[in-house]
VOPAGU-2260 file (C-alpha; in pm, 1 decimal, decimal comma):
REM VOPAGU-2260
SITE   aa  ch    i         X         Y         Z
SITE  MET   A    0    5566,9    3068,6     935,1
SITE  PRO   A    1    5311,3    2801,1    1012,4
SITE  SER   A    2    4993,0    2913,9    1142,6
SITE  SER   A    3    4918,1    2852,5    1519,3
SITE  PRO   A    4    4672,6    2592,6    1635,6
SITE  THR   A    5    4435,9    2871,0    1743,8
SITE  ASN   A    6    4438,6    3022,9    1396,5
SITE  ARG   A    7    4366,8    2698,6    1231,6
SITE  LEU   A    8    4081,2    2630,1    1464,6
SITE  ASN   A    9    3941,3    2970,3    1397,6
SITE  ARG   A   10    3952,6    2922,5    1026,5
SITE  MET   A   11    3794,9    2576,6    1063,0
SITE  TYR   A   12    3516,9    2723,2    1282,0
SITE  GLN   A   13    3452,1    3000,6    1027,3
SITE  ARG   A   14    3432,2    2749,3     736,0
SITE  CYS   A   15    3189,8    2530,4     940,0
SITE  LYS   A   16    2982,9    2841,4    1025,8
SITE  GLN   A   17    2980,2    2934,9     651,6
SITE  LEU   A   18    2866,4    2574,5     555,8
SITE  TRP   A   19    2607,1    2569,3     824,4
SITE  GLN   A   20    2472,8    2905,5     708,8
SITE  ALA   A   21    2455,2    2795,4     337,0
SITE  LEU   A   22    2275,3    2478,7     442,0
SITE  LEU   A   23    2022,8    2672,9     625,0
SITE  SER   A   24    1982,2    2948,3     346,9
SITE  ARG   A   25    1720,0    2891,5      82,1
SITE  ASP   A   26    1932,3    3095,1    -149,8
SITE  SER   A   27    2207,8    2854,8    -238,1
SITE  GLN   A   28    2379,8    2730,0    -552,8
SITE  PRO   A   29    2190,6    2458,5    -748,3
SITE  SER   A   30    2426,8    2170,0    -641,5
SITE  LEU   A   31    2369,4    2262,4    -276,2
SITE  GLN   A   32    2008,3    2300,5    -329,5
SITE  PHE   A   33    1973,6    1967,2    -481,5
SITE  PHE   A   34    2186,5    1809,9    -199,6
SITE  LYS   A   35    1945,2    1963,1      65,5
SITE  TYR   A   36    1647,2    1842,6    -137,2
SITE  ALA   A   37    1807,7    1504,1    -126,7
SITE  VAL   A   38    1850,8    1511,0     237,4
SITE  CYS   A   39    1493,9    1628,3     301,4
SITE  GLY   A   40    1375,1    1362,7      54,7
SITE  ILE   A   41    1569,0    1101,6     244,3
SITE  ALA   A   42    1384,8    1203,4     558,7
SITE  ALA   A   43    1046,9    1203,8     386,8
SITE  ALA   A   44    1120,0     864,1     226,8
SITE  THR   A   45    1241,7     721,5     549,9
SITE  LEU   A   46     909,5     818,3     711,5
SITE  HIS   A   47     703,4     709,1     407,8
SITE  ASN   A   48     882,4     371,2     390,1
SITE  SER   A   49     865,4     311,4     770,7
SITE  VAL   A   50     491,8     349,1     745,8
SITE  MET   A   51     480,9     129,8     428,5
SITE  ALA   A   52     694,5    -140,1     588,9
SITE  THR   A   53     506,1    -141,0     919,6
SITE  LEU   A   54     187,6    -190,6     717,7
SITE  SER   A   55     351,7    -454,9     498,4
SITE  LEU   A   56     452,5    -659,0     801,6
SITE  THR   A   57     126,8    -634,9     980,8
SITE  LEU   A   58    -206,0    -526,7     834,6
SITE  PHE   A   59    -155,5    -580,8     456,9
SITE  PRO   A   60     135,1    -836,7     402,1
SITE  ALA   A   61     352,0    -742,3     116,8
SITE  GLY   A   62     653,2    -952,7     147,0
SITE  GLU   A   63     742,9   -1255,0     -73,9
SITE  GLY   A   64     633,1   -1573,8     103,1
SITE  MET   A   65     419,1   -1391,7     369,5
SITE  VAL   A   66     110,1   -1584,5     481,6
SITE  MET   A   67    -234,8   -1448,1     503,3
SITE  ASN   A   68    -534,9   -1656,8     623,9
SITE  GLY   A   69    -316,1   -1951,7     623,0
SITE  GLU   A   70    -188,5   -1931,9     275,9
SITE  VAL   A   71     117,5   -1781,6     110,0
SITE  ILE   A   72       4,6   -1449,5     -60,9
SITE  SER   A   73      26,6   -1453,3    -443,3
SITE  ASP   A   74     244,7   -1192,0    -634,7
SITE  THR   A   75     -78,5   -1015,4    -734,0
SITE  LEU   A   76    -195,6    -969,0    -381,9
SITE  ARG   A   77     159,8    -874,5    -274,0
SITE  ALA   A   78     172,3    -620,1    -552,9
SITE  ASP   A   79    -182,5    -469,9    -467,5
SITE  HIS   A   80     -71,5    -453,2    -101,1
SITE  LEU   A   81     250,6    -268,3    -198,5
SITE  VAL   A   82      44,4     -13,2    -376,2
SITE  LEU   A   83    -214,9      14,1     -91,0
SITE  ASN   A   84      58,9      45,7     177,5
SITE  ASN   A   85     232,3     311,3     -26,9
SITE  ALA   A   86     -99,0     502,7     -67,5
SITE  ILE   A   87    -153,0     502,0     311,3
SITE  ALA   A   88     204,5     606,9     366,8
SITE  TRP   A   89     207,5     883,5     114,1
SITE  PRO   A   90      49,1    1165,8     320,4
SITE  PHE   A   91     299,8    1119,8     595,7
SITE  GLY   A   92     600,0    1154,2     374,8
SITE  THR   A   93     448,9    1435,7     172,1
SITE  ALA   A   94     363,8    1643,3     483,6
SITE  LEU   A   95     715,2    1601,1     613,5
SITE  ALA   A   96     862,5    1680,2     258,6
SITE  TYR   A   97     651,8    2003,8     234,2
SITE  TRP   A   98     760,2    2127,8     578,6
SITE  LEU   A   99    1130,6    2048,7     523,8
SITE  ASN   A  100    1134,5    2184,2     161,7
SITE  THR   A  101     985,0    2514,2     262,2
SITE  LEU   A  102    1215,0    2533,9     569,0
SITE  LEU   A  103    1542,6    2451,4     396,2
SITE  VAL   A  104    1526,7    2424,2      28,3
SITE  PHE   A  105    1278,0    2632,2    -172,1
SITE  THR   A  106    1159,8    2986,2    -134,6
SITE  PRO   A  107     784,2    3008,9     -98,2
SITE  GLY   A  108     589,8    3306,7    -231,2
SITE  LYS   A  109     554,4    3230,2    -603,4
SITE  HIS   A  110     183,5    3150,9    -525,8
SITE  SER   A  111     -50,2    3213,7    -233,9
SITE  LYS   A  112      11,7    2966,4      60,8
SITE  THR   A  113    -317,8    2785,3     -29,8
SITE  VAL   A  114    -221,0    2738,3    -390,5
SITE  GLU   A  115     134,9    2641,6    -293,9
SITE  VAL   A  116      27,3    2374,6     -55,5
SITE  LEU   A  117    -231,6    2256,1    -309,5
SITE  LEU   A  118      17,8    2237,6    -592,4
SITE  PHE   A  119     272,8    2057,6    -368,0
SITE  TRP   A  120      14,3    1780,7    -290,0
SITE  ILE   A  121    -115,3    1758,9    -649,2
SITE  ILE   A  122     243,6    1730,0    -779,5
SITE  SER   A  123     332,3    1476,4    -511,4
SITE  ALA   A  124      20,7    1270,4    -620,1
SITE  ILE   A  125     133,4    1303,5    -983,4
SITE  GLY   A  126     465,3    1155,8    -881,4
SITE  PHE   A  127     287,5     885,6    -674,3
SITE  PHE   A  128      90,4     737,6    -964,2
SITE  PRO   A  129     387,2     650,9   -1186,5
SITE  GLY   A  130     559,5     526,6    -873,6
SITE  GLY   A  131     263,8     295,2    -790,9
SITE  PHE   A  132     259,3     165,7   -1146,3
SITE  VAL   A  133     627,3      85,1   -1141,4
SITE  VAL   A  134     610,6     -83,1    -793,3
SITE  HIS   A  135     324,5    -295,6    -910,5
SITE  TRP   A  136     481,4    -381,9   -1251,8
SITE  LEU   A  137     820,4    -470,4   -1075,0
SITE  ALA   A  138     660,2    -677,4    -804,1
SITE  GLU   A  139     400,6    -869,7   -1012,5
SITE  GLY   A  140     515,3    -827,5   -1363,8
SITE  LEU   A  141     877,8    -900,7   -1319,0
SITE  GLY   A  142     839,4   -1085,7    -985,8
SITE  LEU   A  143    1111,0    -879,4    -821,7
SITE  PRO   A  144    1131,8    -875,4    -436,6
SITE  SER   A  145     920,9    -611,2    -261,3
SITE  THR   A  146    1232,0    -409,6    -151,7
SITE  LEU   A  147    1357,1    -372,2    -512,2
SITE  ALA   A  148    1014,6    -296,4    -636,9
SITE  GLN   A  149     989,1     -21,6    -364,9
SITE  LEU   A  150    1313,7     132,2    -495,3
SITE  GLY   A  151    1152,4     162,6    -835,0
SITE  PHE   A  152     869,6     363,9    -662,7
SITE  VAL   A  153    1112,8     596,2    -481,2
SITE  PHE   A  154    1325,9     682,6    -792,4
SITE  THR   A  155    1023,7     743,3   -1008,8
SITE  SER   A  156     866,9     987,1    -760,1
SITE  VAL   A  157    1182,4    1180,6    -678,3
SITE  ALA   A  158    1248,7    1243,4   -1058,2
SITE  VAL   A  159     897,1    1393,3   -1102,4
SITE  ASN   A  160     883,6    1585,5    -775,3
SITE  PHE   A  161    1216,7    1770,2    -777,4
SITE  LEU   A  162    1171,3    1915,4   -1118,9
SITE  SER   A  163     805,3    2017,3   -1062,5
SITE  ARG   A  164     870,8    2163,7    -715,1
SITE  LYS   A  165    1167,6    2366,3    -843,2
SITE  PHE   A  166    1008,6    2508,9   -1148,3
SITE  ILE   A  167     630,3    2513,2   -1091,7
SITE  ILE   A  168     571,3    2562,1    -719,8
SITE  PHE   A  169     844,4    2755,9    -563,2
SITE  LYS   A  170    1066,4    3055,3    -662,4
SITE  SER   A  171    1367,2    2922,8    -844,5
């Protein structure tokens, strides 16, 4: 006998409720944990890249063909500005990443709160420096557009940060 629409709705509601609880729980299977980390990372990267793009379009031009002081900026200056704009944007994205990661992904408590925050920022900085090198190399060395160079920054930083946060900072 087919189930009634009410039973189907109840089952669907229960599945959605279980999924929502799993998403909000820090104690989740590794694939779900990485998915939540990715969502938090997208939020942090969106904030970081929004600040970086705003600076790149205003204070420190970092787009190909942009003009500064009446002249088109060189690839060297564009690359330097990309690194500077990322450095200014970095604390904004890192602060959001810490808050979301402790809220939704990782279980705090492996270290004292002070050590945990300090490690989070240190590891984020460690991830920033290879990303800064890559963005500069891609923009100046290879002459890639700023948007593609920025993707190199993001991917490099994500790789360093997830593994470090999972195994060094937080309870696994």
